C-alpha positions in Angstrom: -0.2 0.1 0.1 1.3 3.2 -1.0 1.4 5.5 2.1 2.0 9.3 2.4 5.5 8.6 3.8 6.5 6.7 0.8 4.9 9.3 -1.6 6.4 12.3 0.0 9.9 10.8 0.2 9.6 10.5 -3.6 8.5 14.1 -4.0 11.3 15.4 -1.7 13.7 13.3 -3.9 12.5 15.1 -6.9 12.3 18.8 -5.3 15.6 19.0 -3.0 16.8 21.7 -1.0 17.0 25.6 -1.4 17.6 27.2 -4.5 17.1 30.6 -5.8 17.4 30.2 -9.5 16.5 33.7 -11.3 15.3 31.6 -14.1 12.7 29.7 -12.0 9.3 32.0 -12.2 8.6 30.5 -8.6 11.6 32.3 -7.3 13.2 31.0 -4.2 12.3 27.6 -3.4 13.0 25.1 -0.9 11.6 21.2 -0.6 9.5 22.3 -3.9 7.6 25.1 -2.0 8.1 28.5 -3.8 8.0 31.9 -2.7 5.5 32.7 -5.4 2.9 30.1 -3.9 3.8 30.7 -0.3 4.7 34.2 0.1 4.5 34.3 3.8 6.7 31.2 4.3 10.1 31.6 5.4 11.3 29.5 2.2 15.0 29.7 3.0 14.5 28.2 6.6 12.0 25.5 5.8 12.7 22.3 7.4 12.1 18.9 5.9 9.5 18.1 8.6 7.9 21.2 8.0 7.6 20.6 4.3 6.1 17.2 5.0 3.3 18.7 7.3 2.3 21.4 4.5 2.5 18.6 1.8 0.1 16.4 3.8 -2.3 19.2 4.6 -2.2 21.2 1.1 -1.7 18.4 -1.5 -2.2 14.9 0.2 -5.7 15.5 1.8 -7.4 17.8 -0.8 -6.8 15.4 -3.8 -4.0 12.7 -3.7 -5.6 10.8 -1.0 -9.1 10.6 -2.8 -7.7 9.7 -6.3 -9.0 6.2 -6.2 -6.1 4.3 -7.4 -3.1 3.7 -5.5 -0.4 3.8 -8.5 -1.9 7.1 -9.6 -2.1 8.6 -6.1 1.6 9.4 -6.3 1.5 10.8 -9.6 -1.2 13.1 -9.0 0.4 14.3 -5.6 3.7 15.0 -7.6 1.9 16.7 -10.3 0.2 18.8 -7.9 3.5 19.7 -6.5 5.3 20.3 -9.7 2.4 22.0 -11.7 0.0 23.2 -8.8 -3.1 21.5 -7.5 -5.6 22.7 -10.1 -3.4 21.6 -13.1 -3.1 18.3 -11.5 -6.6 17.8 -11.2 -7.4 19.4 -14.8 -4.6 16.5 -16.3 -6.7 13.8 -14.6 -9.9 15.0 -15.5 -8.8 15.5 -19.2 -7.5 11.9 -18.8 -10.9 10.5 -18.2 -12.6 12.7 -20.7 -14.8 14.9 -18.1 -14.7 18.8 -18.0 -11.6 20.1 -16.6 -12.8 22.3 -14.2 -10.0 21.4 -11.4 -12.4 20.3 -8.9 -12.0 16.4 -8.1 -15.6 15.9 -7.0 -18.2 13.3 -7.2 -18.9 13.2 -10.6 -15.1 13.0 -11.9 -14.6 10.1 -9.3 -17.7 8.1 -10.8 -16.3 8.5 -14.2 -12.8 7.7 -13.1 -14.2 4.6 -11.6 -15.3 3.3 -15.1 -12.3 3.8 -16.7 -9.5 1.4 -17.8 -6.8 2.6 -15.5 -4.0 1.7 -17.7 -5.6 4.0 -20.3 -5.8 6.8 -17.3 -2.1 6.3 -16.6 -0.9 6.9 -19.9 -3.2 9.8 -20.5 -2.5 11.4 -17.6 1.5 11.3 -18.3 0.7 12.3 -21.8 -0.8 15.6 -20.2 2.1 16.3 -17.8 4.7 15.9 -21.1 2.5 18.3 -23.1 2.2 20.6 -20.2 5.8 20.8 -19.7 6.5 21.3 -23.2 4.7 24.3 -23.5 6.2 26.3 -20.7 8.6 28.9 -21.4 11.2 27.8 -19.1 11.4 24.4 -20.8 14.7 25.4 -22.5 16.3 25.9 -18.9 14.4 23.1 -16.9 13.1 20.7 -19.4 15.9 18.1 -19.1 15.1 17.5 -15.4 11.4 17.6 -16.0 11.6 14.9 -18.4 14.1 13.0 -16.4 11.4 13.2 -13.6 8.5 12.0 -15.8 10.8 8.8 -16.8 11.7 8.1 -13.1 8.0 8.7 -12.4 6.9 6.4 -15.1 9.4 3.7 -13.5 7.4 4.1 -10.3 4.3 3.7 -11.9 5.0 0.4 -13.3 6.5 -0.5 -9.8 3.4 0.6 -8.1 1.0 -1.4 -10.4 
């Protein structure tokens, strides 16, 4: 069973420690939390434990824990961290053919339960890769994003 602890260790492995790269539109970042998204957070001094608590509250509980497929749970969490919660949900919604309103509600969950999960997995990754390719920062960060996606595909195969 995929636990929050397993999922968050994977995310933290992708995100790493403090950086302040001028090419990153998120600005100052630590453990994946950016100043742009968390303007009142002391990014530079954010601890690993504090980051885990924020991930649990702001990412795991609202969406990832309720996805309905263990193998996809980590993928949605990772996408939410990397692309924002709304984008992660929209990727999933487009993967199942419902309106991409960014709200993972009862209708999305019901349609999700009728889909071939392997197809959903593949379509979800197609959404992520297309999203990355459209970003202006792809030239700067694209190699890292593609490597992240490749590792996540391997993890998806392992989790199935």
